[in-house]
N, C-alpha and C positions, 0 to 999 in steps of 0.2 A: 504494500500500500504506500502511495506517495503522499507527501505533504504539499500544501500549496493550493492555490485556487483552482477550481475545476473550470475548464474551458469547454464550452458547448461545441458540439460538432455541427457542421453546416447542415441545414435542412435539405438543401439540394445544390447541385453544381452544374454549370453548363459551360462548355467551351465554344468560343466564337472566333472566327478568323477575321483579322482586320483587313479592310479594303483600302486601296489607294485613295478613293474619294472620301472615305470615312476619316482617314488620317488628315487629309488636307482640310476638310470642312469641320472636323471635330465632332463626329458622331460614331456610334457603334450600332450596327444592325442587330436587333435583339429578337429576330424572328426565330421561331414562331411565337405568336402571342397566345400562349396556352396557360395552363394552371401554374406554371413557374412564376408568372406575373399576375398579381392580384387584379381581377377584373375592375374592382372599384378604383384602382389607381390608373386606369387607362382612360385617356381623353378620346375625343372624337377626331374628326378630320381637322377641325379648327378649334373647337372648344377644349379647354383644359379639364382634367379630372378635378373633382371637388377635394380629393385628398392626395397627398404626396407620399412617395417613397423616400427613404434616406439611403443614399448611395455613397460609399466611401471609395474613392479612387486611390488605391495604394500608392503612396509616395507623392500624392497631389493634395487632395482635400476631400471633405465630405460635402454633400450637396443634397438639397431637397428637390425632387423632380417628379413629374408624372410621365406617362408614356404617350407619345403621339400615335394615335390609332391609324393615322394616314401613312406616316413614314416608318412606323415600327422601330422607333428609336426613343431614347430618353430625351425628353424635351428640355431645352435651356441649360444644358451642361456642356456646351461646345468648348468653353474655355478649360473646364476641368479635364475633358477628354484630351485636349491638346497638351496640357501639362503632364498628364499621366503618360501619354505616348512619348513625350520628350524625356521625362524622368527615367524611363526604362529603355530608351533608345529602340523603341519598337518600329517595325517596318511592315509594309503590306505583306500579307500572308502569315504573319506571326499570330499565334494563338493567344487568347486571353481567357481567363476564367471569370465567370460571374458566379459568385457564391451567395446563395440565399441564406442569411444568418438567422433571420426571424421573419415573421409574416410580412413586415414592411421594411426590412433592412437588408441591404446587399453590400457586397464588397467586390470590386473589380480589381483583378491582379493579373500580372503576366502569367501565361500558361506554361 
């Protein structure tokens, strides 16, 4: 038996490949929009969701966001995505992991 705090295991994990356009424009395609992403945190084509997710970009920062139903991306975190990509020297084709830590909390880290 070990001493120290217990660290919860992720609820779910998904790997996604970065695209050239995503890196240039600061977005991550998060398709498919399935039960990995809470439906109540998804916006419509133009309308934002009423509630947000908390997403931590490892090595960059945390941000509150919802999901764009039209583009299948995290909305309004372009700056954080660009900082994350630069901090880890990621390139098109590299894998990243999106870890679901809790119902509305995620961590994005290099794959």
